[in-house]
N, C-alpha and C positions, 0 to 999 in steps of 0.2 A: 540280608541273611535269612535263610530258611530254618525251620526247626531241625531238620535233618543235618544241617551244618554244625549243630551243637554236638552231635554224637561222636564224631572222630575226636574232637577235643576232649570230651569227658572220658571216652574209652582210653585215650592215651594217658590221661591223668591217672585213672585208676590202675592201668597196667603198670605204670611207673611205681605204683605202691605195691605191686605184687599181686594184683587181683586178676582173675580170669573174668573176662567181660563178655556179655552177649546182649543183643538188642531185642526188643519186642518179645518178651517172654510172658505169656498169660497176661497180656494187657499192660505190663510194665514196660516203660520206655527202655530202661537200662537195668540190668541185673548183674551183679558182680559177686564173686566169691573168692575168698583167700584160703586156700586149704580146706580144713574141716570147720573153719570158723563160720559164723552166721552170714547170711546174705546181706548185701548192700543194694538198695534200690535208689535209682535217680530218675526223677521225672523231668522231662524237658519241655520247656515252653519259651517262646520268644519274649513274653512279657510276664511280669509278676501280677497274677490275678487271683481273685478269690476262689475261682474254680480250681486253679492249680493247688491252692492250699487244701481245698476239700479232698482233691485227688491224693496228695501226698499224705494227709492224715489217715485216709483210708489204707494206705500202704503200710502204716505202722502196724496193721494187723498181720502183715506178712513178714516184716523184717524190723529188727530193732534199730537199724541204721538206714534213714531215708534222707536223701537230699533232694533239693529243688535246684535245677540249673536253668538259668534264664540269660538271654542276651542283654548285654549292658546298654542301657538307655543312654541317650546323648548327655543327659544331665545326671546320670548315675541314679542308683536306687536311694530313696530316703532311708535314713538310719532306722526308722520305725519297721522297715521290712525284715532287717535282720533280728531286731528285738522280737518281733512277732514270731519268727521262725524259732528262736531260742525258746520262747514260751511254749511253743507246740512240740518241742523236742525234735525239730527238723534242722537239717543242714541247708545252707544257701550258698550256691556257687554262681558267680557271674562270669559270663564268657564275652570277651571283647571281639570285635571284628577281626583283629589281627591274630586271633587264636590263643591269646593269653587268658589265663583265668585267675580269679580272686575268690578265695573262700571267705565269705563274710560271716558264717556261722557254722559251727560243727554240730552234728546232731548228738544230743545228750539229754538225759532227764533234766527237766527245768525245776529248780527249787528257788522260788522267788524269795528275796530278802525283804522282810517286812520293814517299812519305815516307821520306826516307833513314834517319831514326832508327828507324822501325818496321821497315824492311827490314833494318836492321843487327841489330835484336833478334831478328827472325825467323831470320836466318842464324846468329846466335850460338847460339840455343836449338837449332836443328837440328843444328849442328856438335858442340856439347858433350853433347847427349843421347846416351847409349850405347844401341845397339840400337833396337828399336821396341816399347816396353813397353806402348803404349796401344792401344785398339781404335778405329779411325776411325768417327766418328759419335757417339762417347760424350762429346762436350763437355757441360760442366755437371756432370759427375761428378768425383770426385777423380782427378787425373791424375798420372802419373809424369813429373816434369819434370827437367831437368838440375840444377836447384837441389836437388830432393829426392834425386837420385842422389848429389850431392856430400855431402849430409847423411848419407846411408846410408853412404858411405865413411868419414866421420868416426866414425859410430856403431859401424861394424865394427872400426875401429882401437882405439877406446876399450874395447870389449868384449873384444878380444884382448889388449891391453897394459895395460889398467887406466888410472887417472888419468895424463894426459899434459899437458906444457906445450904451449901453443899452437904455438910454433915447431916443435917436434918432431912435432906432429900435422899441421901444414901440410906439412912435408917428407916425411913418411912417406906421406901420402895423395895428395900432388900436388894438393891442393884449394886453389887460390889464395884463395878467399873463405872460408877456414875461420874466420877472425876474425869475419866478418860472421854466419856461421852460428851460432857460439857465442854471439855477443852478441845476435842476434835471437831465437835459441832458439824459432823458429816452431812447431816440433812438440813442444816440451817435453821433448826427449830429453836435454838436457845441463844440467849444473849445475857450479858452482864447487866445486872441492875444495881450493882454495888460491889464492894470488895467481897469476894466470896459468896456473892449472892446471884442467883440466876432466875430468869423469867423467860416467858415464851416470846418469840418474835411473831411477826405477821404470818410468816411461813408455818410457824408452829400452831398458831390459831387455825390456819387452814388445814393442817394435818389432822386436827381433831376431827374434822368432818370426813375428810377423805379416807381416814383409816378407822372410822367408827366401828366397823364390823370386827376388825382385828383387835381393837382396844376392848370391845365387849367380851371377846374370847379370852382375854387375859385375866379377866376377874373371876 
């Protein structure tokens, strides 16, 4: 399939909706008009590319309704493609080799719905994390989180005071989730020294050295 093969399909699609359609108008692949209504622009490409998105976004300065039309890949487009187009206020049309089309997104102003839960989690993590212990852009590596900082507070207390009851540990460190940290023992630093009493494991002793810089920043 060539890029020009997309045009007759898109032209027929728009004409069926009552549009007058013309190709290659002032650099725009497809321009359509329905009576005195505003213009519709469609940019044609064989594949969904970043350059195509740039081009389509630029066309929003010329028309309120802008579509991207691409040839259907063998495995189809990922759902993120339509989601991205909606976020940019663009429409997305997929043209099959048979000439059939599928409109995956209609162009309209995008008003994202906030996730209250995720927003709360983000704010909570930002507020509880002390300082700025990570390097921006290092996602995917082991990060210092507020949970880990709380675990380090518990670690430091047990290293200084020895085996402690959970209530004493929580009161001394001001770590409200100390019980969860002890129970989950995500890092392997803690072990039971008796009923309701916790102490450091060998891994915990080693962590005092490997996280010495982070621990000093918490005090």
